[in-house]
HTML snippet that shows the backbone in 3Dmol.js (N, CA, C, O; Angstrom):
<script src="https://3Dmol.org/build/3Dmol-min.js"></script>
<div id="view" style="width:600px;height:400px;position:relative"></div>
<script>
const pdb = `
ATOM      1  N   THR A   1      50.582  12.995  -9.796  1.00  0.00           N
ATOM      2  CA  THR A   1      51.869  13.603 -10.099  1.00  0.00           C
ATOM      3  C   THR A   1      52.492  14.148  -8.822  1.00  0.00           C
ATOM      4  O   THR A   1      51.800  14.442  -7.847  1.00  0.00           O
ATOM      5  N   GLU A   2      53.801  14.275  -8.850  1.00  0.00           N
ATOM      6  CA  GLU A   2      54.521  14.830  -7.715  1.00  0.00           C
ATOM      7  C   GLU A   2      54.897  16.270  -8.004  1.00  0.00           C
ATOM      8  O   GLU A   2      55.307  16.606  -9.115  1.00  0.00           O
ATOM      9  N   ASP A   3      54.756  17.104  -7.011  1.00  0.00           N
ATOM     10  CA  ASP A   3      55.223  18.477  -7.103  1.00  0.00           C
ATOM     11  C   ASP A   3      56.536  18.563  -6.349  1.00  0.00           C
ATOM     12  O   ASP A   3      56.667  18.023  -5.250  1.00  0.00           O
ATOM     13  N   ILE A   4      57.499  19.238  -6.936  1.00  0.00           N
ATOM     14  CA  ILE A   4      58.816  19.366  -6.327  1.00  0.00           C
ATOM     15  C   ILE A   4      59.042  20.821  -5.963  1.00  0.00           C
ATOM     16  O   ILE A   4      58.888  21.709  -6.801  1.00  0.00           O
ATOM     17  N   LEU A   5      59.403  21.063  -4.726  1.00  0.00           N
ATOM     18  CA  LEU A   5      59.727  22.401  -4.260  1.00  0.00           C
ATOM     19  C   LEU A   5      61.210  22.640  -4.506  1.00  0.00           C
ATOM     20  O   LEU A   5      62.057  21.918  -3.980  1.00  0.00           O
ATOM     21  N   VAL A   6      61.518  23.641  -5.297  1.00  0.00           N
ATOM     22  CA  VAL A   6      62.901  24.021  -5.564  1.00  0.00           C
ATOM     23  C   VAL A   6      63.189  25.281  -4.760  1.00  0.00           C
ATOM     24  O   VAL A   6      62.461  26.270  -4.850  1.00  0.00           O
ATOM     25  N   MET A   7      64.269  25.232  -3.965  1.00  0.00           N
ATOM     26  CA  MET A   7      64.620  26.360  -3.105  1.00  0.00           C
ATOM     27  C   MET A   7      66.074  26.735  -3.325  1.00  0.00           C
ATOM     28  O   MET A   7      66.880  25.911  -3.756  1.00  0.00           O
ATOM     29  N   ASN A   8      66.405  27.992  -3.023  1.00  0.00           N
ATOM     30  CA  ASN A   8      67.804  28.404  -2.988  1.00  0.00           C
ATOM     31  C   ASN A   8      67.998  29.370  -1.829  1.00  0.00           C
ATOM     32  O   ASN A   8      67.064  30.036  -1.381  1.00  0.00           O
ATOM     33  N   ILE A   9      69.232  29.425  -1.361  1.00  0.00           N
ATOM     34  CA  ILE A   9      69.580  30.281  -0.230  1.00  0.00           C
ATOM     35  C   ILE A   9      70.561  31.336  -0.711  1.00  0.00           C
ATOM     36  O   ILE A   9      71.539  31.033  -1.395  1.00  0.00           O
ATOM     37  N   SER A  10      70.287  32.567  -0.344  1.00  0.00           N
ATOM     38  CA  SER A  10      71.175  33.680  -0.667  1.00  0.00           C
ATOM     39  C   SER A  10      71.260  34.587   0.553  1.00  0.00           C
ATOM     40  O   SER A  10      70.263  35.169   0.980  1.00  0.00           O
ATOM     41  N   GLY A  11      72.463  34.700   1.109  1.00  0.00           N
ATOM     42  CA  GLY A  11      72.647  35.559   2.273  1.00  0.00           C
ATOM     43  C   GLY A  11      71.817  35.161   3.472  1.00  0.00           C
ATOM     44  O   GLY A  11      71.402  36.022   4.247  1.00  0.00           O
ATOM     45  N   GLY A  12      71.565  33.870   3.642  1.00  0.00           N
ATOM     46  CA  GLY A  12      70.777  33.381   4.772  1.00  0.00           C
ATOM     47  C   GLY A  12      69.280  33.463   4.562  1.00  0.00           C
ATOM     48  O   GLY A  12      68.508  33.076   5.440  1.00  0.00           O
ATOM     49  N   LEU A  13      68.852  33.970   3.392  1.00  0.00           N
ATOM     50  CA  LEU A  13      67.428  34.029   3.060  1.00  0.00           C
ATOM     51  C   LEU A  13      67.086  32.866   2.144  1.00  0.00           C
ATOM     52  O   LEU A  13      67.872  32.513   1.265  1.00  0.00           O
ATOM     53  N   LEU A  14      65.927  32.274   2.341  1.00  0.00           N
ATOM     54  CA  LEU A  14      65.478  31.107   1.592  1.00  0.00           C
ATOM     55  C   LEU A  14      64.396  31.528   0.607  1.00  0.00           C
ATOM     56  O   LEU A  14      63.412  32.163   0.986  1.00  0.00           O
ATOM     57  N   TYR A  15      64.586  31.173  -0.655  1.00  0.00           N
ATOM     58  CA  TYR A  15      63.630  31.533  -1.704  1.00  0.00           C
ATOM     59  C   TYR A  15      63.131  30.282  -2.418  1.00  0.00           C
ATOM     60  O   TYR A  15      63.871  29.311  -2.572  1.00  0.00           O
ATOM     61  N   ASP A  16      61.871  30.309  -2.855  1.00  0.00           N
ATOM     62  CA  ASP A  16      61.381  29.246  -3.730  1.00  0.00           C
ATOM     63  C   ASP A  16      61.586  29.679  -5.177  1.00  0.00           C
ATOM     64  O   ASP A  16      62.097  30.768  -5.436  1.00  0.00           O
ATOM     65  N   SER A  17      61.189  28.829  -6.116  1.00  0.00           N
ATOM     66  CA  SER A  17      61.428  29.107  -7.535  1.00  0.00           C
ATOM     67  C   SER A  17      60.596  30.272  -8.063  1.00  0.00           C
ATOM     68  O   SER A  17      60.829  30.737  -9.179  1.00  0.00           O
ATOM     69  N   PHE A  18      59.631  30.751  -7.278  1.00  0.00           N
ATOM     70  CA  PHE A  18      58.816  31.905  -7.671  1.00  0.00           C
ATOM     71  C   PHE A  18      59.360  33.206  -7.082  1.00  0.00           C
ATOM     72  O   PHE A  18      58.827  34.282  -7.355  1.00  0.00           O
ATOM     73  N   GLY A  19      60.426  33.109  -6.268  1.00  0.00           N
ATOM     74  CA  GLY A  19      61.009  34.286  -5.637  1.00  0.00           C
ATOM     75  C   GLY A  19      60.384  34.646  -4.308  1.00  0.00           C
ATOM     76  O   GLY A  19      60.712  35.683  -3.731  1.00  0.00           O
ATOM     77  N   SER A  20      59.477  33.799  -3.807  1.00  0.00           N
ATOM     78  CA  SER A  20      58.866  34.048  -2.495  1.00  0.00           C
ATOM     79  C   SER A  20      59.858  33.686  -1.394  1.00  0.00           C
ATOM     80  O   SER A  20      60.696  32.802  -1.570  1.00  0.00           O
ATOM     81  N   LEU A  21      59.757  34.365  -0.277  1.00  0.00           N
ATOM     82  CA  LEU A  21      60.695  34.235   0.825  1.00  0.00           C
ATOM     83  C   LEU A  21      60.199  33.220   1.850  1.00  0.00           C
ATOM     84  O   LEU A  21      59.059  33.302   2.307  1.00  0.00           O
ATOM     85  N   GLY A  22      61.059  32.261   2.213  1.00  0.00           N
ATOM     86  CA  GLY A  22      60.716  31.262   3.222  1.00  0.00           C
ATOM     87  C   GLY A  22      60.844  31.843   4.614  1.00  0.00           C
ATOM     88  O   GLY A  22      61.815  32.535   4.919  1.00  0.00           O
ATOM     89  N   ALA A  23      59.864  31.563   5.460  1.00  0.00           N
ATOM     90  CA  ALA A  23      59.875  32.112   6.817  1.00  0.00           C
ATOM     91  C   ALA A  23      59.094  31.202   7.757  1.00  0.00           C
ATOM     92  O   ALA A  23      58.273  30.390   7.331  1.00  0.00           O
ATOM     93  N   ILE A  24      59.369  31.362   9.026  1.00  0.00           N
ATOM     94  CA  ILE A  24      58.539  30.777  10.076  1.00  0.00           C
ATOM     95  C   ILE A  24      57.624  31.906  10.534  1.00  0.00           C
ATOM     96  O   ILE A  24      58.085  32.912  11.074  1.00  0.00           O
ATOM     97  N   VAL A  25      56.329  31.731  10.316  1.00  0.00           N
ATOM     98  CA  VAL A  25      55.373  32.803  10.615  1.00  0.00           C
ATOM     99  C   VAL A  25      54.872  32.687  12.058  1.00  0.00           C
ATOM    100  O   VAL A  25      55.276  31.782  12.788  1.00  0.00           O
ATOM    101  N   SER A  26      54.005  33.592  12.459  1.00  0.00           N
ATOM    102  CA  SER A  26      53.630  33.741  13.869  1.00  0.00           C
ATOM    103  C   SER A  26      53.018  32.491  14.504  1.00  0.00           C
ATOM    104  O   SER A  26      53.102  32.325  15.720  1.00  0.00           O
ATOM    105  N   ASN A  27      52.405  31.609  13.710  1.00  0.00           N
ATOM    106  CA  ASN A  27      51.849  30.370  14.272  1.00  0.00           C
ATOM    107  C   ASN A  27      52.856  29.220  14.206  1.00  0.00           C
ATOM    108  O   ASN A  27      52.494  28.062  14.414  1.00  0.00           O
ATOM    109  N   HIS A  28      54.128  29.542  13.915  1.00  0.00           N
ATOM    110  CA  HIS A  28      55.252  28.604  13.842  1.00  0.00           C
ATOM    111  C   HIS A  28      55.249  27.755  12.572  1.00  0.00           C
ATOM    112  O   HIS A  28      56.010  26.792  12.475  1.00  0.00           O
ATOM    113  N   GLN A  29      54.410  28.097  11.605  1.00  0.00           N
ATOM    114  CA  GLN A  29      54.366  27.360  10.338  1.00  0.00           C
ATOM    115  C   GLN A  29      55.452  27.868   9.394  1.00  0.00           C
ATOM    116  O   GLN A  29      55.731  29.065   9.337  1.00  0.00           O
ATOM    117  N   PHE A  30      56.059  26.940   8.655  1.00  0.00           N
ATOM    118  CA  PHE A  30      57.033  27.251   7.614  1.00  0.00           C
ATOM    119  C   PHE A  30      56.254  27.502   6.332  1.00  0.00           C
ATOM    120  O   PHE A  30      55.509  26.635   5.876  1.00  0.00           O
ATOM    121  N   GLN A  31      56.423  28.684   5.750  1.00  0.00           N
ATOM    122  CA  GLN A  31      55.732  28.978   4.499  1.00  0.00           C
ATOM    123  C   GLN A  31      56.489  30.023   3.700  1.00  0.00           C
ATOM    124  O   GLN A  31      57.389  30.689   4.213  1.00  0.00           O
ATOM    125  N   PHE A  32      56.111  30.155   2.441  1.00  0.00           N
ATOM    126  CA  PHE A  32      56.713  31.133   1.542  1.00  0.00           C
ATOM    127  C   PHE A  32      55.714  32.246   1.275  1.00  0.00           C
ATOM    128  O   PHE A  32      54.546  31.982   0.988  1.00  0.00           O
ATOM    129  N   ASP A  33      56.168  33.485   1.369  1.00  0.00           N
ATOM    130  CA  ASP A  33      55.346  34.668   1.120  1.00  0.00           C
ATOM    131  C   ASP A  33      56.212  35.732   0.454  1.00  0.00           C
ATOM    132  O   ASP A  33      57.433  35.609   0.361  1.00  0.00           O
ATOM    133  N   GLY A  34      55.532  36.781  -0.004  1.00  0.00           N
ATOM    134  CA  GLY A  34      56.197  38.002  -0.450  1.00  0.00           C
ATOM    135  C   GLY A  34      57.228  37.784  -1.532  1.00  0.00           C
ATOM    136  O   GLY A  34      56.983  37.017  -2.463  1.00  0.00           O
ATOM    137  N   PRO A  35      58.384  38.440  -1.440  1.00  0.00           N
ATOM    138  CA  PRO A  35      58.805  39.244  -0.299  1.00  0.00           C
ATOM    139  C   PRO A  35      58.036  40.552  -0.201  1.00  0.00           C
ATOM    140  O   PRO A  35      57.487  41.028  -1.195  1.00  0.00           O
ATOM    141  N   PRO A  36      57.995  41.131   0.982  1.00  0.00           N
ATOM    142  CA  PRO A  36      58.616  40.744   2.247  1.00  0.00           C
ATOM    143  C   PRO A  36      57.877  39.570   2.885  1.00  0.00           C
ATOM    144  O   PRO A  36      56.813  39.171   2.412  1.00  0.00           O
ATOM    145  N   PRO A  37      58.452  39.010   3.975  1.00  0.00           N
ATOM    146  CA  PRO A  37      57.743  37.924   4.658  1.00  0.00           C
ATOM    147  C   PRO A  37      56.438  38.435   5.266  1.00  0.00           C
ATOM    148  O   PRO A  37      56.228  39.638   5.420  1.00  0.00           O
ATOM    149  N   GLN A  38      55.582  37.496   5.601  1.00  0.00           N
ATOM    150  CA  GLN A  38      54.298  37.827   6.230  1.00  0.00           C
ATOM    151  C   GLN A  38      54.528  38.679   7.486  1.00  0.00           C
ATOM    152  O   GLN A  38      55.476  38.447   8.237  1.00  0.00           O
ATOM    153  N   ALA A  39      53.657  39.658   7.703  1.00  0.00           N
ATOM    154  CA  ALA A  39      53.756  40.503   8.900  1.00  0.00           C
ATOM    155  C   ALA A  39      53.735  39.622  10.147  1.00  0.00           C
ATOM    156  O   ALA A  39      52.919  38.705  10.251  1.00  0.00           O
ATOM    157  N   GLY A  40      54.616  39.897  11.075  1.00  0.00           N
ATOM    158  CA  GLY A  40      54.677  39.129  12.309  1.00  0.00           C
ATOM    159  C   GLY A  40      55.493  37.853  12.211  1.00  0.00           C
ATOM    160  O   GLY A  40      55.501  37.051  13.145  1.00  0.00           O
ATOM    161  N   ALA A  41      56.186  37.650  11.080  1.00  0.00           N
ATOM    162  CA  ALA A  41      57.006  36.445  10.926  1.00  0.00           C
ATOM    163  C   ALA A  41      58.030  36.368  12.056  1.00  0.00           C
ATOM    164  O   ALA A  41      58.609  37.381  12.449  1.00  0.00           O
ATOM    165  N   LEU A  42      58.248  35.163  12.571  1.00  0.00           N
ATOM    166  CA  LEU A  42      59.200  34.961  13.659  1.00  0.00           C
ATOM    167  C   LEU A  42      60.630  34.915  13.145  1.00  0.00           C
ATOM    168  O   LEU A  42      61.532  35.489  13.756  1.00  0.00           O
ATOM    169  N   TYR A  43      60.841  34.228  12.012  1.00  0.00           N
ATOM    170  CA  TYR A  43      62.173  34.090  11.417  1.00  0.00           C
ATOM    171  C   TYR A  43      62.057  34.136   9.904  1.00  0.00           C
ATOM    172  O   TYR A  43      61.214  33.455   9.320  1.00  0.00           O
ATOM    173  N   ALA A  44      62.896  34.933   9.272  1.00  0.00           N
ATOM    174  CA  ALA A  44      62.970  34.941   7.813  1.00  0.00           C
ATOM    175  C   ALA A  44      64.411  34.780   7.355  1.00  0.00           C
ATOM    176  O   ALA A  44      64.648  34.436   6.197  1.00  0.00           O
ATOM    177  N   ALA A  45      65.368  35.016   8.222  1.00  0.00           N
ATOM    178  CA  ALA A  45      66.787  34.910   7.891  1.00  0.00           C
ATOM    179  C   ALA A  45      67.431  33.850   8.774  1.00  0.00           C
ATOM    180  O   ALA A  45      66.881  33.459   9.804  1.00  0.00           O
ATOM    181  N   GLY A  46      68.607  33.392   8.352  1.00  0.00           N
ATOM    182  CA  GLY A  46      69.346  32.403   9.128  1.00  0.00           C
ATOM    183  C   GLY A  46      69.277  31.003   8.564  1.00  0.00           C
ATOM    184  O   GLY A  46      69.658  30.044   9.236  1.00  0.00           O
ATOM    185  N   TRP A  47      68.789  30.866   7.323  1.00  0.00           N
ATOM    186  CA  TRP A  47      68.682  29.555   6.678  1.00  0.00           C
ATOM    187  C   TRP A  47      70.041  29.119   6.137  1.00  0.00           C
ATOM    188  O   TRP A  47      70.845  29.945   5.705  1.00  0.00           O
ATOM    189  N   SER A  48      70.283  27.816   6.168  1.00  0.00           N
ATOM    190  CA  SER A  48      71.507  27.241   5.605  1.00  0.00           C
ATOM    191  C   SER A  48      71.255  25.775   5.285  1.00  0.00           C
ATOM    192  O   SER A  48      70.189  25.229   5.574  1.00  0.00           O
ATOM    193  N   VAL A  49      72.260  25.153   4.683  1.00  0.00           N
ATOM    194  CA  VAL A  49      72.231  23.712   4.432  1.00  0.00           C
ATOM    195  C   VAL A  49      73.361  23.104   5.249  1.00  0.00           C
ATOM    196  O   VAL A  49      74.498  23.571   5.181  1.00  0.00           O
ATOM    197  N   THR A  50      73.055  22.066   6.019  1.00  0.00           N
ATOM    198  CA  THR A  50      74.049  21.427   6.882  1.00  0.00           C
ATOM    199  C   THR A  50      74.998  20.564   6.064  1.00  0.00           C
ATOM    200  O   THR A  50      74.779  20.329   4.876  1.00  0.00           O
ATOM    201  N   ASP A  51      76.058  20.095   6.720  1.00  0.00           N
ATOM    202  CA  ASP A  51      77.000  19.185   6.064  1.00  0.00           C
ATOM    203  C   ASP A  51      76.311  17.904   5.614  1.00  0.00           C
ATOM    204  O   ASP A  51      76.746  17.270   4.652  1.00  0.00           O
ATOM    205  N   ASP A  52      75.232  17.515   6.307  1.00  0.00           N
ATOM    206  CA  ASP A  52      74.461  16.324   5.941  1.00  0.00           C
ATOM    207  C   ASP A  52      73.404  16.627   4.882  1.00  0.00           C
ATOM    208  O   ASP A  52      72.599  15.765   4.529  1.00  0.00           O
ATOM    209  N   GLU A  53      73.417  17.864   4.378  1.00  0.00           N
ATOM    210  CA  GLU A  53      72.517  18.323   3.314  1.00  0.00           C
ATOM    211  C   GLU A  53      71.058  18.449   3.749  1.00  0.00           C
ATOM    212  O   GLU A  53      70.140  18.219   2.963  1.00  0.00           O
ATOM    213  N   TYR A  54      70.864  18.819   5.014  1.00  0.00           N
ATOM    214  CA  TYR A  54      69.526  19.130   5.511  1.00  0.00           C
ATOM    215  C   TYR A  54      69.362  20.644   5.580  1.00  0.00           C
ATOM    216  O   TYR A  54      70.334  21.376   5.768  1.00  0.00           O
ATOM    217  N   LEU A  55      68.138  21.098   5.428  1.00  0.00           N
ATOM    218  CA  LEU A  55      67.837  22.509   5.596  1.00  0.00           C
ATOM    219  C   LEU A  55      67.871  22.831   7.085  1.00  0.00           C
ATOM    220  O   LEU A  55      67.333  22.080   7.898  1.00  0.00           O
ATOM    221  N   ALA A  56      68.501  23.942   7.440  1.00  0.00           N
ATOM    222  CA  ALA A  56      68.582  24.348   8.845  1.00  0.00           C
ATOM    223  C   ALA A  56      68.180  25.809   8.982  1.00  0.00           C
ATOM    224  O   ALA A  56      68.381  26.620   8.078  1.00  0.00           O
ATOM    225  N   LEU A  57      67.615  26.114  10.119  1.00  0.00           N
ATOM    226  CA  LEU A  57      67.321  27.492  10.502  1.00  0.00           C
ATOM    227  C   LEU A  57      68.116  27.743  11.767  1.00  0.00           C
ATOM    228  O   LEU A  57      67.770  27.232  12.832  1.00  0.00           O
ATOM    229  N   GLY A  58      69.181  28.528  11.662  1.00  0.00           N
ATOM    230  CA  GLY A  58      70.131  28.634  12.764  1.00  0.00           C
ATOM    231  C   GLY A  58      70.743  27.260  12.983  1.00  0.00           C
ATOM    232  O   GLY A  58      71.255  26.659  12.039  1.00  0.00           O
ATOM    233  N   SER A  59      70.700  26.756  14.200  1.00  0.00           N
ATOM    234  CA  SER A  59      71.231  25.415  14.486  1.00  0.00           C
ATOM    235  C   SER A  59      70.158  24.329  14.405  1.00  0.00           C
ATOM    236  O   SER A  59      70.460  23.151  14.600  1.00  0.00           O
ATOM    237  N   GLN A  60      68.928  24.703  14.126  1.00  0.00           N
ATOM    238  CA  GLN A  60      67.813  23.745  14.090  1.00  0.00           C
ATOM    239  C   GLN A  60      67.681  23.110  12.713  1.00  0.00           C
ATOM    240  O   GLN A  60      67.500  23.801  11.710  1.00  0.00           O
ATOM    241  N   GLU A  61      67.774  21.776  12.678  1.00  0.00           N
ATOM    242  CA  GLU A  61      67.532  21.067  11.421  1.00  0.00           C
ATOM    243  C   GLU A  61      66.364  20.089  11.522  1.00  0.00           C
ATOM    244  O   GLU A  61      66.011  19.445  10.534  1.00  0.00           O
ATOM    245  N   GLU A  62      65.769  19.973  12.689  1.00  0.00           N
ATOM    246  CA  GLU A  62      64.584  19.138  12.864  1.00  0.00           C
ATOM    247  C   GLU A  62      63.347  20.036  12.872  1.00  0.00           C
ATOM    248  O   GLU A  62      63.246  20.981  13.655  1.00  0.00           O
ATOM    249  N   PHE A  63      62.417  19.717  11.985  1.00  0.00           N
ATOM    250  CA  PHE A  63      61.147  20.422  11.908  1.00  0.00           C
ATOM    251  C   PHE A  63      60.049  19.398  12.178  1.00  0.00           C
ATOM    252  O   PHE A  63      60.351  18.241  12.469  1.00  0.00           O
ATOM    253  N   TYR A  64      58.797  19.792  12.088  1.00  0.00           N
ATOM    254  CA  TYR A  64      57.692  18.883  12.391  1.00  0.00           C
ATOM    255  C   TYR A  64      56.647  18.937  11.294  1.00  0.00           C
ATOM    256  O   TYR A  64      56.198  20.012  10.896  1.00  0.00           O
ATOM    257  N   GLY A  65      56.262  17.756  10.809  1.00  0.00           N
ATOM    258  CA  GLY A  65      55.209  17.642   9.811  1.00  0.00           C
ATOM    259  C   GLY A  65      53.908  17.268  10.491  1.00  0.00           C
ATOM    260  O   GLY A  65      53.835  16.283  11.226  1.00  0.00           O
ATOM    261  N   CYS A  66      52.885  18.063  10.239  1.00  0.00           N
ATOM    262  CA  CYS A  66      51.579  17.836  10.864  1.00  0.00           C
ATOM    263  C   CYS A  66      50.571  17.507   9.776  1.00  0.00           C
ATOM    264  O   CYS A  66      50.301  18.344   8.914  1.00  0.00           O
ATOM    265  N   PRO A  67      50.002  16.290   9.799  1.00  0.00           N
ATOM    266  CA  PRO A  67      49.090  15.887   8.730  1.00  0.00           C
ATOM    267  C   PRO A  67      47.807  16.709   8.719  1.00  0.00           C
ATOM    268  O   PRO A  67      47.240  17.037   9.760  1.00  0.00           O
ATOM    269  N   GLN A  68      47.380  17.025   7.523  1.00  0.00           N
ATOM    270  CA  GLN A  68      46.132  17.752   7.270  1.00  0.00           C
ATOM    271  C   GLN A  68      45.395  16.988   6.179  1.00  0.00           C
ATOM    272  O   GLN A  68      46.014  16.260   5.403  1.00  0.00           O
ATOM    273  N   GLU A  69      44.104  17.147   6.117  1.00  0.00           N
ATOM    274  CA  GLU A  69      43.333  16.487   5.065  1.00  0.00           C
ATOM    275  C   GLU A  69      42.689  17.534   4.177  1.00  0.00           C
ATOM    276  O   GLU A  69      42.013  18.448   4.650  1.00  0.00           O
ATOM    277  N   ASP A  70      42.913  17.383   2.870  1.00  0.00           N
ATOM    278  CA  ASP A  70      42.323  18.269   1.874  1.00  0.00           C
ATOM    279  C   ASP A  70      40.838  17.946   1.714  1.00  0.00           C
ATOM    280  O   ASP A  70      40.377  16.910   2.193  1.00  0.00           O
ATOM    281  N   SER A  71      40.097  18.812   1.054  1.00  0.00           N
ATOM    282  CA  SER A  71      38.651  18.613   0.874  1.00  0.00           C
ATOM    283  C   SER A  71      38.328  17.341   0.098  1.00  0.00           C
ATOM    284  O   SER A  71      37.228  16.802   0.225  1.00  0.00           O
ATOM    285  N   ASP A  72      39.285  16.852  -0.712  1.00  0.00           N
ATOM    286  CA  ASP A  72      39.051  15.616  -1.466  1.00  0.00           C
ATOM    287  C   ASP A  72      39.563  14.376  -0.731  1.00  0.00           C
ATOM    288  O   ASP A  72      39.574  13.279  -1.288  1.00  0.00           O
ATOM    289  N   GLY A  73      39.987  14.559   0.525  1.00  0.00           N
ATOM    290  CA  GLY A  73      40.447  13.429   1.323  1.00  0.00           C
ATOM    291  C   GLY A  73      41.935  13.154   1.225  1.00  0.00           C
ATOM    292  O   GLY A  73      42.434  12.238   1.879  1.00  0.00           O
ATOM    293  N   THR A  74      42.654  13.924   0.424  1.00  0.00           N
ATOM    294  CA  THR A  74      44.095  13.753   0.282  1.00  0.00           C
ATOM    295  C   THR A  74      44.801  14.280   1.526  1.00  0.00           C
ATOM    296  O   THR A  74      44.505  15.377   2.001  1.00  0.00           O
ATOM    297  N   THR A  75      45.732  13.493   2.048  1.00  0.00           N
ATOM    298  CA  THR A  75      46.512  13.919   3.204  1.00  0.00           C
ATOM    299  C   THR A  75      47.772  14.629   2.740  1.00  0.00           C
ATOM    300  O   THR A  75      48.450  14.171   1.820  1.00  0.00           O
ATOM    301  N   TYR A  76      48.078  15.735   3.373  1.00  0.00           N
ATOM    302  CA  TYR A  76      49.317  16.460   3.125  1.00  0.00           C
ATOM    303  C   TYR A  76      49.836  16.937   4.478  1.00  0.00           C
ATOM    304  O   TYR A  76      49.141  16.824   5.487  1.00  0.00           O
ATOM    305  N   TYR A  77      51.038  17.463   4.498  1.00  0.00           N
ATOM    306  CA  TYR A  77      51.660  17.872   5.754  1.00  0.00           C
ATOM    307  C   TYR A  77      52.006  19.351   5.738  1.00  0.00           C
ATOM    308  O   TYR A  77      52.586  19.852   4.775  1.00  0.00           O
ATOM    309  N   LYS A  78      51.648  20.043   6.807  1.00  0.00           N
ATOM    310  CA  LYS A  78      52.129  21.397   7.036  1.00  0.00           C
ATOM    311  C   LYS A  78      53.376  21.274   7.906  1.00  0.00           C
ATOM    312  O   LYS A  78      53.442  20.420   8.790  1.00  0.00           O
ATOM    313  N   ILE A  79      54.358  22.127   7.651  1.00  0.00           N
ATOM    314  CA  ILE A  79      55.638  22.053   8.349  1.00  0.00           C
ATOM    315  C   ILE A  79      55.734  23.185   9.371  1.00  0.00           C
ATOM    316  O   ILE A  79      55.400  24.334   9.082  1.00  0.00           O
ATOM    317  N   TYR A  80      56.198  22.833  10.572  1.00  0.00           N
ATOM    318  CA  TYR A  80      56.335  23.791  11.669  1.00  0.00           C
ATOM    319  C   TYR A  80      57.734  23.684  12.273  1.00  0.00           C
ATOM    320  O   TYR A  80      58.424  22.682  12.089  1.00  0.00           O
ATOM    321  N   ASP A  81      58.145  24.730  12.999  1.00  0.00           N
ATOM    322  CA  ASP A  81      59.452  24.693  13.661  1.00  0.00           C
ATOM    323  C   ASP A  81      59.372  24.101  15.065  1.00  0.00           C
ATOM    324  O   ASP A  81      60.399  23.932  15.722  1.00  0.00           O
ATOM    325  N   SER A  82      58.176  23.788  15.526  1.00  0.00           N
ATOM    326  CA  SER A  82      57.995  23.153  16.830  1.00  0.00           C
ATOM    327  C   SER A  82      56.816  22.184  16.742  1.00  0.00           C
ATOM    328  O   SER A  82      55.990  22.268  15.833  1.00  0.00           O
ATOM    329  N   GLN A  83      56.759  21.274  17.696  1.00  0.00           N
ATOM    330  CA  GLN A  83      55.698  20.267  17.686  1.00  0.00           C
ATOM    331  C   GLN A  83      54.432  20.894  18.270  1.00  0.00           C
ATOM    332  O   GLN A  83      54.213  20.863  19.481  1.00  0.00           O
ATOM    333  N   ILE A  84      53.605  21.463  17.393  1.00  0.00           N
ATOM    334  CA  ILE A  84      52.428  22.200  17.853  1.00  0.00           C
ATOM    335  C   ILE A  84      51.286  21.290  18.302  1.00  0.00           C
ATOM    336  O   ILE A  84      50.405  21.719  19.047  1.00  0.00           O
ATOM    337  N   GLN A  85      51.300  20.038  17.853  1.00  0.00           N
ATOM    338  CA  GLN A  85      50.303  19.041  18.260  1.00  0.00           C
ATOM    339  C   GLN A  85      51.021  17.710  18.486  1.00  0.00           C
ATOM    340  O   GLN A  85      52.088  17.480  17.918  1.00  0.00           O
ATOM    341  N   SER A  86      50.452  16.844  19.300  1.00  0.00           N
ATOM    342  CA  SER A  86      51.094  15.563  19.616  1.00  0.00           C
ATOM    343  C   SER A  86      51.210  14.650  18.403  1.00  0.00           C
ATOM    344  O   SER A  86      52.078  13.778  18.378  1.00  0.00           O
ATOM    345  N   TYR A  87      50.357  14.826  17.397  1.00  0.00           N
ATOM    346  CA  TYR A  87      50.389  13.964  16.215  1.00  0.00           C
ATOM    347  C   TYR A  87      51.389  14.430  15.158  1.00  0.00           C
ATOM    348  O   TYR A  87      51.531  13.775  14.125  1.00  0.00           O
ATOM    349  N   CYS A  88      52.076  15.528  15.387  1.00  0.00           N
ATOM    350  CA  CYS A  88      53.092  16.006  14.447  1.00  0.00           C
ATOM    351  C   CYS A  88      54.353  15.158  14.599  1.00  0.00           C
ATOM    352  O   CYS A  88      54.722  14.771  15.708  1.00  0.00           O
ATOM    353  N   ILE A  89      55.004  14.875  13.481  1.00  0.00           N
ATOM    354  CA  ILE A  89      56.179  14.005  13.498  1.00  0.00           C
ATOM    355  C   ILE A  89      57.430  14.782  13.088  1.00  0.00           C
ATOM    356  O   ILE A  89      57.348  15.706  12.278  1.00  0.00           O
ATOM    357  N   PRO A  90      58.596  14.408  13.648  1.00  0.00           N
ATOM    358  CA  PRO A  90      59.840  15.073  13.259  1.00  0.00           C
ATOM    359  C   PRO A  90      60.151  14.808  11.781  1.00  0.00           C
ATOM    360  O   PRO A  90      59.986  13.689  11.294  1.00  0.00           O
ATOM    361  N   VAL A  91      60.599  15.841  11.083  1.00  0.00           N
ATOM    362  CA  VAL A  91      61.004  15.715   9.677  1.00  0.00           C
ATOM    363  C   VAL A  91      62.288  16.503   9.457  1.00  0.00           C
ATOM    364  O   VAL A  91      62.569  17.479  10.153  1.00  0.00           O
ATOM    365  N   TYR A  92      63.053  16.057   8.477  1.00  0.00           N
ATOM    366  CA  TYR A  92      64.269  16.750   8.049  1.00  0.00           C
ATOM    367  C   TYR A  92      64.070  17.113   6.592  1.00  0.00           C
ATOM    368  O   TYR A  92      63.645  16.283   5.788  1.00  0.00           O
ATOM    369  N   LEU A  93      64.375  18.339   6.261  1.00  0.00           N
ATOM    370  CA  LEU A  93      64.113  18.842   4.919  1.00  0.00           C
ATOM    371  C   LEU A  93      65.410  18.970   4.121  1.00  0.00           C
ATOM    372  O   LEU A  93      65.382  19.381   2.961  1.00  0.00           O
TER     373      LEU A  93
END
`;
const viewer = $3Dmol.createViewer("view");
viewer.addModel(pdb, "pdb");
viewer.setStyle({}, {cartoon: {color: "spectrum"}});
viewer.zoomTo();
viewer.render();
</script>
């Protein structure tokens, strides 16, 4: 089955369907916490949707997906605001 992330933006803050706040945390990973955002978060405000319908943080609309492997061998991607490893690929959300 597919899981769908539903998000909304209010006043530059990004929320998921559970009311958690989207942020770029100290290791540059994009994740939802709280509210409030995780202690030491780098960015929690400034989210928008571009004219091309991409998620943006300030003027940045390119993020990076870094593959990870779950304990059952399933591959998934963690999202970052910078290319933290050479194997991470550019993604648009």
